[in-house]
Steps between C-alpha positions, in 0.01 A plus 500: 500500500792272416672251721874538529769342712703751697841434656567728807756545771418500866381868486253454212732651240423343157811329355333322205173420339353214284193479307402159355488494115517277206810363311524567133338175410203554737647267767486628857818674609665351807705706738614419846589788743701391804514769762819549702501541868316813594308508168139403448264418223149640482218450248313817456210641310634817321308756291533409134665834436784416747531143357551604145833415352595859437412609867576206728851628555341805674389281787858484625514873543145596591366214713594251770329191650355526845391189686237546775337187665667271269352674184730669262391813299658749271540857636624818349802670654407790725631845408 
């Protein structure tokens, strides 16, 4: 499992993702994501296959974030 940060709208639609990495000189990369009104940030554990650079873009079309009891989880779109 990989940990990624996911930006969503109020309905759980994924707007963007970020996965921590390293800069070219092995210094930690620093990114600050500031959600707008009606947007939310979630830190989620995602299967390695979905977190891979060549497939993380699929999250936008195949999954959404569902929050129940204050806990966010990644769920596949139905249908």
